[in-house]
C-alpha positions as CSV (number, residue, x, y, z in Angstrom):
1,M,30.4,18.7,-15.2
2,S,28.2,21.7,-16.1
3,R,25.2,19.4,-16.1
4,A,26.0,18.1,-12.7
5,K,26.3,21.6,-11.4
6,Q,23.0,22.5,-13.0
7,N,21.2,19.5,-11.5
8,A,22.6,20.1,-8.0
9,T,20.0,22.7,-7.3
10,I,18.4,21.5,-4.1
11,T,20.2,21.9,-0.7
12,V,20.0,19.4,2.1
13,G,17.9,21.8,4.1
14,A,15.5,22.5,1.3
15,L,14.9,18.8,0.6
16,A,14.4,18.2,4.3
17,V,11.8,20.9,4.4
18,M,10.1,19.6,1.3
19,N,9.7,16.2,2.8
20,I,8.4,17.6,6.1
21,V,5.7,19.7,4.3
22,A,4.7,16.8,2.1
23,V,4.1,14.4,5.1
24,V,3.0,16.4,8.1
25,S,-0.7,16.5,8.8
26,L,-2.5,17.4,12.0
27,R,-5.7,15.5,11.4
28,G,-4.8,12.2,13.0
29,L,-3.1,13.6,16.2
30,P,-6.1,13.0,18.5
31,A,-6.0,9.3,17.8
32,E,-2.4,9.1,19.2
33,A,-3.1,11.5,22.1
34,E,-4.9,8.6,23.6
35,Y,-1.5,7.1,24.5
36,G,-0.1,10.1,26.3
37,L,3.7,9.9,26.6
38,S,3.8,6.4,25.1
39,S,2.9,8.0,21.8
40,I,6.6,9.1,21.7
41,F,7.6,5.5,21.5
42,Y,5.1,4.7,18.7
43,Y,6.2,7.7,16.6
44,V,9.9,6.9,16.9
45,F,9.3,3.2,16.2
46,A,7.2,3.9,13.1
47,A,9.9,6.3,11.8
48,V,12.6,3.7,12.2
49,V,10.7,0.7,10.6
50,F,8.7,2.7,8.0
51,L,9.5,6.3,7.4
52,I,13.3,6.0,6.9
53,P,13.0,2.7,4.9
54,V,10.4,4.2,2.6
55,S,12.6,7.3,1.9
56,I,15.8,5.4,1.3
57,V,14.3,2.6,-0.8
58,A,12.2,5.0,-2.9
59,A,15.3,7.1,-3.7
60,E,17.0,4.1,-5.4
61,L,13.9,3.2,-7.3
62,A,13.3,6.8,-8.5
63,T,16.8,7.2,-9.8
64,G,17.2,3.7,-11.2
65,W,13.9,4.0,-13.1
66,P,13.2,7.7,-13.5
67,E,10.6,7.5,-16.2
68,T,7.0,8.7,-15.4
69,G,5.1,6.1,-13.5
70,G,6.2,6.1,-9.9
71,V,5.2,2.9,-8.0
72,F,3.4,1.6,-11.2
73,R,6.7,1.5,-13.0
74,W,8.7,0.2,-10.0
75,V,6.5,-2.7,-9.3
76,G,6.0,-3.4,-13.1
77,E,9.8,-3.6,-13.6
78,A,10.0,-6.3,-10.9
79,F,6.8,-8.3,-11.2
80,G,5.1,-7.2,-14.5
81,P,2.1,-5.1,-15.3
82,R,-0.5,-7.2,-13.4
83,W,1.0,-6.3,-10.0
84,A,1.9,-2.8,-11.2
85,F,-1.8,-2.2,-12.0
86,L,-2.8,-3.5,-8.6
87,A,-0.4,-1.1,-6.9
88,M,-1.7,1.8,-9.0
89,F,-5.3,0.8,-8.3
90,M,-4.6,0.7,-4.6
91,L,-3.5,4.3,-4.7
92,F,-6.6,5.4,-6.5
93,I,-9.0,3.5,-4.3
94,E,-7.4,4.3,-1.0
95,V,-7.4,8.1,-1.7
96,T,-11.1,7.7,-2.8
97,I,-11.9,6.1,0.6
98,W,-9.8,8.8,2.3
99,F,-11.9,11.6,1.1
100,P,-14.9,11.1,3.5
101,T,-12.5,10.9,6.4
102,V,-10.6,14.1,5.6
103,L,-13.9,15.9,4.7
104,T,-15.3,14.8,8.0
105,F,-12.5,16.7,9.6
106,G,-13.4,19.6,7.3
107,A,-17.0,19.5,8.4
108,V,-16.0,19.6,12.1
109,S,-13.7,22.5,11.4
110,L,-16.7,24.3,9.7
111,A,-18.9,23.6,12.7
112,Y,-16.3,25.2,15.0
113,T,-16.3,28.4,13.2
114,G,-19.3,29.5,15.2
115,T,-19.2,31.5,18.5
116,D,-21.1,29.1,20.8
117,T,-18.8,26.1,21.6
118,N,-21.8,24.0,22.9
119,I,-23.7,24.5,19.6
120,D,-20.4,23.9,17.7
121,A,-19.9,20.5,19.4
122,Q,-23.4,19.4,18.8
123,L,-23.3,20.4,15.2
124,S,-19.9,18.6,14.6
125,G,-21.4,15.4,15.9
126,N,-24.6,15.6,13.8
127,K,-24.4,12.9,11.1
128,A,-26.7,14.8,8.6
129,F,-24.5,17.9,8.8
130,V,-21.3,15.9,8.3
131,L,-22.7,14.0,5.4
132,A,-24.0,17.2,3.7
133,V,-20.6,18.9,4.0
134,V,-18.8,15.8,2.7
135,L,-21.0,15.6,-0.4
136,V,-21.3,19.3,-1.2
137,V,-17.6,20.0,-0.8
138,Y,-16.5,16.9,-2.7
139,W,-18.8,17.5,-5.7
140,L,-17.7,21.1,-5.8
141,A,-14.1,20.0,-5.8
142,T,-14.9,17.5,-8.6
143,F,-16.3,20.2,-10.9
144,I,-13.3,22.4,-10.1
145,A,-11.0,19.5,-11.1
146,F,-12.9,19.2,-14.4
147,R,-11.1,22.5,-15.4
148,G,-7.6,21.1,-15.0
149,A,-4.6,21.7,-12.8
150,A,-4.5,25.5,-13.4
151,A,-7.8,25.8,-11.5
152,F,-6.5,24.6,-8.2
153,S,-2.6,24.7,-8.2
154,K,-2.3,28.0,-6.3
155,V,-5.0,26.9,-3.8
156,A,-3.0,23.7,-3.1
157,Q,0.3,25.6,-2.7
158,W,-1.0,28.1,-0.1
159,G,-3.4,25.7,1.6
160,G,-0.4,23.7,3.0
161,I,1.0,26.8,4.7
162,V,-2.2,28.4,5.9
163,G,-4.0,25.1,6.8
164,T,-1.2,23.0,8.2
165,L,2.1,24.7,9.1
166,I,0.7,27.8,10.9
167,P,-1.9,25.8,12.9
168,A,0.7,23.3,13.9
169,A,3.0,26.0,15.3
170,I,0.1,27.5,17.2
171,L,-0.9,24.1,18.6
172,V,2.6,23.3,19.9
173,V,3.3,26.8,21.3
174,L,0.0,27.0,23.2
175,G,0.0,23.4,24.4
176,F,3.4,23.6,25.9
177,S,2.8,27.1,27.3
178,Y,-0.2,25.6,29.1
179,Y,1.9,22.9,30.6
180,F,4.9,25.0,31.5
181,A,2.6,27.6,33.1
182,G,2.0,25.0,35.9
183,N,-1.3,23.6,34.8
184,T,-1.9,19.9,35.6
185,P,-1.6,17.8,32.4
186,Q,-4.3,15.4,31.6
187,I,-1.9,12.5,31.2
188,Q,0.5,10.7,33.5
189,M,4.0,12.1,33.4
190,G,7.3,10.3,34.0
191,W,9.8,8.5,31.9
192,G,8.2,5.2,32.7
193,E,5.1,6.3,30.8
194,V,7.1,6.5,27.5
195,I,7.3,2.7,27.2
196,P,3.9,1.3,26.2
197,D,2.1,-1.5,28.1
198,F,2.7,-4.3,25.6
199,S,0.5,-6.7,27.7
200,N,-2.5,-4.6,26.4
201,F,-2.7,-5.8,22.8
202,S,-5.1,-3.0,21.9
203,N,-2.4,-0.5,22.4
204,V,-0.6,-1.8,19.4
205,V,-3.8,-2.0,17.3
206,L,-4.7,1.6,17.3
207,A,-1.1,2.7,17.1
208,A,-0.7,0.9,13.8
209,S,-2.3,3.8,12.1
210,I,0.8,5.9,13.0
211,F,2.6,4.2,10.1
212,L,0.4,6.0,7.6
213,F,1.1,9.3,9.3
214,Y,4.4,9.1,7.5
215,A,3.0,8.1,4.1
216,G,4.2,10.1,1.2
217,M,7.9,10.5,2.0
218,E,8.6,8.6,-1.3
219,M,7.1,11.5,-3.2
220,N,10.3,13.6,-3.1
221,A,12.6,10.7,-3.9
222,I,12.8,11.8,-7.5
223,H,14.7,14.9,-6.4
224,V,17.6,12.9,-5.2
225,K,19.3,13.6,-8.6
226,D,19.1,17.3,-7.9
227,V,21.1,17.1,-4.7
228,K,24.9,17.6,-4.7
229,N,26.7,14.5,-3.5
230,P,23.5,12.5,-3.1
231,T,25.2,9.5,-1.6
232,R,26.0,11.6,1.5
233,N,23.5,14.4,1.4
234,Y,20.3,12.5,0.5
235,P,20.3,10.2,3.6
236,L,21.2,13.3,5.6
237,A,18.2,15.2,4.3
238,V,16.0,12.2,5.0
239,L,17.3,11.9,8.6
240,I,16.7,15.6,9.2
241,A,13.2,15.4,7.7
242,A,12.4,12.3,9.7
243,A,13.6,14.0,12.9
244,G,11.6,17.1,12.1
245,T,8.5,15.2,11.2
246,V,8.7,13.1,14.4
247,I,9.2,16.2,16.5
248,I,6.2,18.0,15.0
249,F,4.0,14.9,15.5
250,V,5.2,14.2,19.0
251,L,4.9,17.8,20.2
252,G,1.5,18.3,18.6
253,T,0.2,15.0,20.0
254,L,1.4,15.9,23.5
255,A,-0.1,19.4,23.3
256,I,-3.5,17.8,22.8
257,A,-2.8,15.2,25.5
258,F,-1.9,17.9,28.0
259,V,-5.1,19.8,27.5
260,V,-7.9,17.3,26.6
261,P,-8.8,14.6,29.2
262,Q,-8.1,11.1,27.7
263,A,-11.8,10.1,28.3
264,D,-13.0,13.1,26.2
265,I,-10.7,12.5,23.2
266,N,-12.8,12.4,20.0
267,L,-11.1,11.5,16.7
268,T,-12.9,14.2,14.8
269,Q,-13.4,16.9,17.4
270,S,-10.4,16.9,19.8
271,L,-8.1,19.0,17.6
272,L,-10.7,21.7,17.5
273,T,-11.6,21.5,21.2
274,S,-7.9,21.6,22.1
275,Y,-7.6,24.9,20.3
276,N,-10.7,26.2,22.0
277,D,-9.4,25.2,25.5
278,M,-5.9,26.7,24.8
279,F,-7.3,30.0,23.4
280,D,-9.7,30.3,26.4
281,W,-6.7,29.7,28.7
282,A,-4.7,32.3,26.9
283,G,-7.5,34.8,26.9
284,I,-7.9,34.9,23.2
285,G,-11.0,32.9,22.7
286,W,-11.9,35.0,19.6
287,A,-9.1,33.2,17.7
288,S,-10.9,29.8,17.8
289,P,-13.1,30.4,14.7
290,I,-10.1,31.8,12.9
291,V,-8.0,28.7,13.4
292,A,-11.0,26.5,12.6
293,G,-11.3,28.4,9.3
294,M,-7.6,27.9,8.6
295,L,-7.9,24.2,9.1
296,L,-10.8,24.1,6.8
297,I,-8.8,25.9,4.1
298,G,-6.1,23.2,4.5
299,V,-8.7,20.4,4.1
300,L,-10.3,22.0,1.0
301,A,-7.0,22.7,-0.7
302,G,-5.9,19.2,-0.2
303,V,-9.1,17.6,-1.4
304,V,-9.3,19.8,-4.5
305,T,-5.8,18.7,-5.4
306,W,-6.3,15.1,-4.7
307,V,-9.5,14.8,-6.6
308,A,-7.6,15.3,-9.9
309,G,-4.3,13.6,-9.0
310,P,-5.0,9.9,-8.6
311,S,-7.6,10.0,-11.3
312,S,-5.1,11.5,-13.7
313,G,-2.7,8.7,-12.8
314,L,-5.3,6.0,-13.4
315,L,-6.2,7.6,-16.7
316,A,-2.6,7.5,-17.9
317,V,-2.3,3.8,-17.0
318,G,-5.8,3.1,-18.5
319,R,-4.8,4.7,-21.8
320,A,-1.7,2.4,-21.9
321,G,-4.2,-0.5,-22.3
322,Y,-5.3,-1.3,-18.8
323,L,-8.9,0.2,-18.7
324,P,-11.8,0.1,-21.2
325,R,-12.1,3.0,-23.5
326,F,-15.1,4.3,-21.6
327,W,-12.9,5.1,-18.7
328,Q,-10.4,7.0,-20.9
329,H,-12.8,9.7,-21.8
330,T,-11.4,13.2,-21.3
331,N,-12.7,16.7,-21.7
332,K,-11.0,19.7,-23.4
333,H,-8.8,20.2,-20.3
334,G,-7.5,16.6,-20.5
335,M,-9.2,15.5,-17.4
336,G,-10.7,12.0,-17.1
337,T,-14.3,12.9,-16.6
338,H,-15.7,9.4,-16.4
339,I,-13.1,8.4,-13.8
340,L,-13.7,11.6,-11.8
341,L,-17.5,11.0,-11.8
342,F,-17.0,7.3,-10.8
343,Q,-14.8,8.5,-7.9
344,A,-17.4,11.1,-6.9
345,F,-20.2,8.5,-6.8
346,M,-18.0,6.2,-4.7
347,V,-17.4,9.0,-2.2
348,T,-21.1,9.6,-2.1
349,A,-21.8,6.0,-1.3
350,L,-19.1,5.9,1.3
351,G,-20.5,9.1,2.9
352,V,-23.7,7.2,3.6
353,V,-21.7,5.0,5.9
354,Y,-21.8,7.9,8.3
355,V,-25.6,7.4,8.5
356,V,-25.5,3.7,8.9
357,L,-22.7,3.3,11.6
358,P,-23.4,4.1,15.2
359,S,-21.4,7.3,15.3
360,V,-19.4,9.7,13.1
361,Q,-16.3,8.6,15.1
362,A,-16.9,4.9,14.3
363,A,-17.3,5.7,10.6
364,Y,-14.2,7.8,10.7
365,Q,-12.1,5.0,12.3
366,I,-13.4,2.3,9.9
367,L,-12.8,4.3,6.7
368,S,-9.4,5.5,8.0
369,Q,-8.3,1.9,8.7
370,L,-9.5,0.7,5.2
371,T,-7.4,3.5,3.7
372,V,-4.4,2.3,5.7
373,I,-4.9,-1.3,4.6
374,L,-5.1,-0.5,0.9
375,Y,-2.2,1.9,1.1
376,L,0.0,-0.7,2.8
377,V,-0.7,-3.1,0.0
378,M,1.1,-0.7,-2.3
379,Y,4.0,-0.3,0.1
380,L,4.4,-4.0,0.5
381,L,4.6,-4.3,-3.3
382,M,7.1,-1.4,-3.4
383,F,9.5,-2.9,-0.9
384,A,9.3,-6.3,-2.4
385,A,10.0,-4.8,-5.9
386,A,13.1,-2.9,-4.6
387,I,14.6,-6.1,-3.2
388,Y,13.8,-8.2,-6.2
389,L,15.2,-5.7,-8.7
390,R,18.6,-6.0,-7.0
391,Y,18.7,-9.5,-8.4
392,S,16.6,-9.4,-11.6
393,Q,18.3,-6.2,-12.9
394,P,21.6,-6.2,-10.9
395,N,23.6,-4.1,-13.3
396,R,21.0,-1.4,-14.0
397,P,22.6,1.9,-13.2
398,R,21.3,3.4,-10.0
399,P,22.6,6.9,-9.4
400,Y,21.6,6.5,-5.8
401,R,21.8,3.1,-4.1
402,V,20.6,2.1,-0.6
403,P,23.7,2.1,1.6
404,G,25.4,-1.3,2.4
405,G,25.0,-3.1,-1.0
406,D,22.6,-6.0,-1.2
407,L,22.7,-6.5,2.5
408,G,21.7,-2.9,3.0
409,M,18.7,-3.3,0.7
410,W,17.7,-6.4,2.7
411,I,17.9,-4.4,5.9
412,F,16.1,-1.3,4.8
413,G,13.7,-3.0,2.4
414,G,13.2,-6.0,4.7
415,V,12.5,-3.8,7.8
416,G,10.1,-1.6,5.7
417,F,8.3,-4.7,4.4
418,L,7.9,-6.4,7.8
419,G,6.8,-3.1,9.4
420,S,4.2,-2.6,6.7
421,L,3.1,-6.2,7.1
422,M,2.7,-5.8,10.8
423,A,0.7,-2.6,10.5
424,F,-1.4,-4.3,7.8
425,V,-2.4,-7.2,10.0
426,F,-3.1,-5.0,13.1
427,S,-5.3,-2.8,11.0
428,F,-8.0,-5.5,11.0
429,I,-8.3,-5.7,14.8
430,P,-10.9,-3.4,16.4
431,P,-9.4,-0.9,18.9
432,D,-10.7,-1.0,22.4
433,Q,-10.3,2.7,22.8
434,I,-13.0,3.6,20.2
435,S,-16.6,2.5,20.0
436,V,-17.0,1.1,16.5
437,G,-20.3,-0.8,17.2
438,S,-20.2,-4.5,16.6
439,P,-16.6,-5.8,16.4
440,E,-17.8,-8.4,14.0
441,T,-19.3,-5.8,11.7
442,Y,-16.1,-3.7,12.0
443,V,-13.8,-6.6,11.0
444,G,-16.3,-7.7,8.3
445,I,-16.4,-4.3,6.6
446,L,-12.5,-4.1,6.6
447,V,-12.0,-7.7,5.4
448,G,-14.8,-7.6,2.8
449,G,-13.8,-4.2,1.6
450,A,-10.1,-5.1,1.3
451,V,-10.7,-8.4,-0.5
452,L,-13.2,-6.9,-3.0
453,L,-10.9,-3.9,-3.8
454,I,-7.8,-6.1,-4.2
455,I,-9.7,-8.6,-6.5
456,L,-11.3,-5.9,-8.6
457,P,-8.1,-4.7,-10.4
458,M,-6.9,-8.3,-10.9
459,V,-10.2,-9.1,-12.7
460,I,-10.0,-5.9,-14.8
461,Y,-6.4,-6.9,-15.8
462,A,-7.4,-10.4,-16.7
463,F,-10.2,-9.3,-19.0
464,R,-8.2,-6.4,-20.7
465,K,-8.6,-6.2,-24.5
466,P,-6.1,-5.1,-27.2
467,H,-8.4,-2.3,-28.3
468,W,-8.3,-0.7,-24.9
469,K,-4.9,0.7,-25.8
470,D,-5.0,4.3,-27.0
471,P,-2.6,4.8,-29.9
472,Q,-1.9,8.3,-28.7
473,A,-1.1,7.2,-25.2
474,E,2.2,8.6,-23.9
475,F,3.8,6.0,-21.7
476,V,7.3,4.6,-22.0
477,P,7.5,0.7,-21.9
478,F,9.2,-1.0,-19.0
479,T,12.9,-1.6,-19.5
480,W,12.5,-5.4,-19.7
481,Q,10.1,-4.7,-22.6
482,L,12.5,-2.4,-24.3
483,E,15.1,-5.2,-24.1
484,H,12.7,-7.9,-25.1
485,K,12.9,-9.7,-21.8
486,H,10.3,-10.9,-19.3
487,P,9.5,-9.4,-15.9
488,G,11.3,-11.2,-13.1
489,T,13.9,-12.9,-15.3
490,V,17.5,-12.0,-14.7
491,N,18.6,-9.2,-17.0
492,E,22.3,-8.4,-16.9
493,S,22.0,-5.2,-19.0
494,S,23.8,-2.2,-17.7
495,A,22.1,0.3,-20.1
496,P,20.4,3.2,-18.2
497,T,16.7,3.2,-18.5
498,A,16.8,6.8,-19.7
499,E,19.0,5.8,-22.6
500,L,16.7,3.0,-23.6
501,S,13.7,5.3,-23.4
502,A,15.4,7.9,-25.5
503,K,16.2,5.3,-28.3
504,W,12.6,4.1,-28.1
505,E,11.2,7.7,-28.4
506,E,13.4,8.3,-31.4
507,T,12.1,5.2,-33.0
508,F,8.5,6.2,-32.1
509,D,9.0,9.7,-33.6
510,S,10.5,8.2,-36.8
511,T,7.6,5.8,-37.1
512,E,5.1,8.6,-36.6
513,E,6.7,10.6,-39.4
514,T,6.4,7.7,-41.8
515,G,2.8,7.3,-41.0
516,A,2.9,3.9,-39.3
517,A,-0.5,2.5,-38.4
518,G,-1.5,3.7,-35.0
519,G,1.7,5.6,-34.6
520,T,3.4,2.9,-32.5
521,T,6.8,1.4,-32.8
522,A,7.0,-1.9,-34.4
523,G,7.3,-4.5,-31.8
524,T,6.1,-2.3,-29.0
525,P,4.9,-4.7,-26.3
526,S,1.2,-5.0,-25.6
527,G,0.0,-2.5,-23.0
528,T,2.6,0.1,-23.8
529,T,2.2,2.7,-26.5
530,G,3.0,6.3,-27.1
531,K,5.9,8.6,-26.4
532,H,6.7,9.8,-23.0
533,S,6.4,13.6,-22.8
534,G,6.0,14.4,-19.2
535,K,2.3,13.8,-18.9
536,P,0.7,13.2,-15.5
537,S,2.3,10.3,-13.7
538,P,0.4,7.0,-13.7
539,T,0.6,7.1,-9.9
540,G,-1.5,10.1,-10.0
541,A,0.1,13.4,-10.7
542,G,-1.1,15.8,-8.1
543,S,-2.0,13.1,-5.7
544,R,0.4,13.7,-2.9
545,G,3.3,14.6,-4.8
546,S,5.3,15.7,-7.7
547,G,4.1,13.3,-10.2
548,Q,7.1,11.0,-9.9
549,S,6.5,8.6,-7.2
550,G,4.2,6.5,-5.3
551,R,1.5,8.7,-4.0
552,T,2.2,11.4,-6.4
553,R,1.1,14.8,-5.2
554,V,1.2,18.3,-6.5
555,H,3.7,20.2,-4.5
556,R,1.8,21.3,-1.6
557,P,2.1,21.0,-1.9
558,H,0.8,14.7,-1.0
559,T,-1.4,16.8,0.3
560,G,-2.2,13.3,1.6
561,P,-4.7,10.9,2.7
562,A,-4.5,8.5,5.4
563,A,-3.4,10.4,8.4
564,G,-0.4,11.9,6.8
565,G,1.1,13.7,3.9
566,S,-1.5,16.2,3.1
567,T,-2.2,19.9,3.0
568,A,-5.4,18.7,4.5
569,V,-5.0,18.7,8.2
């Protein structure tokens, strides 16, 4: 009883706010401002078929299998380590691809800290300037990450407030003040404009990116156990957070659409030009450089946090036997330096895309869509795992269960899976609204990039070697390993995973004390060694979350790639 009271430390309101802060990002709003009032429909639709299912399903997974690992553990429990490694790798790669896109926004923000708007606009569209900022800031963030979490945790915490929440409030207040003051909006008004023109297929294509605006809500699912009466209060918190997130996105998008003509919308510049126009209208033009600087702070804080997060997750998984020893190298701060450097060189190579493609905007769109595609692969695996575990581990205690029994899981998990699949398919289709150069080149880059990056982890897994496993690795085996089963086979056990893990840790400690070779428990399955001690989550502690779920982030606190979930605007 006392323990239950102790754990019930998070109120419904607090959890709702945590989820909103984890997800909300302003960076992608201009893309949706293209749609005017119909953006309302897309935001609500994506919330129903993606945001809410992700939140509800992740809560069951996080409480049923609470050990460190997030989506790596969830997918591994259902389908085995091969698919779990794929899910983990997708998180690492997609955030790597995300860096140039968010840093592009940072470069534009930096350009708009000047006093001459014409010069600012020219500078923000200069590919050499953008590339230089991307590379300088990213490599600086990498070297900061070398020094461990203590070097950037405070920056991440305050960056979300200064760089996201305050600018969002300013955007909404000024945008709607502009409209209610009697100025003519730049979009068509009327209830008939809310429903999109579905005869124009391209409307659906670009709008698919809205799904990833909501990415990261799974991050706080681990906190369901800290909520009093979670069966009632957790879904309530999710609904409040979903409504709040949708409201912020809708109002922020409309604020831009009111002020910036549709033909002038630029994916990288429109947020800044919106602020400029609003401040000029309000007679406070001097505030433009200040807000631009605030947005830049949000970007930098998010990037510094994310540089270390996913790499830490991949390091933890690698030490469990999934990556060669070369990639497990760490410095005195425990950071995976070889993984960090590899990530930095990838970001450098991707940054060159800005020089090759016809425009910064085109590069921004292509890399953003590739990020979406890879992230959705992870979500497809997560939803499939949740449904499958209802049948492969039917009696496993789940402190929180998706409402409605197995049918409820099929509804929430099925809708989330189908919604993610739809967004995945649409992400390969070039949008008519944005010039991306040759459509063939656009599709070729996305298809080729996605295929290569999905095959790569499968090849790595196929060629793994026993000596890759670090005897000192601290990662609890999957529950089917602890019970000497196989992934996917029906396991009727009702033992809580925490109980199984505790018994395993006791055995591990006992074995260590007797000096067993390698310090591992006899019979410990291949690919899993070491005692769990709360080390960074294999999903990437610090990457968008708390270190417990899918895109783990440091409390922004998901920062987040892909259009949503980031301290980075």
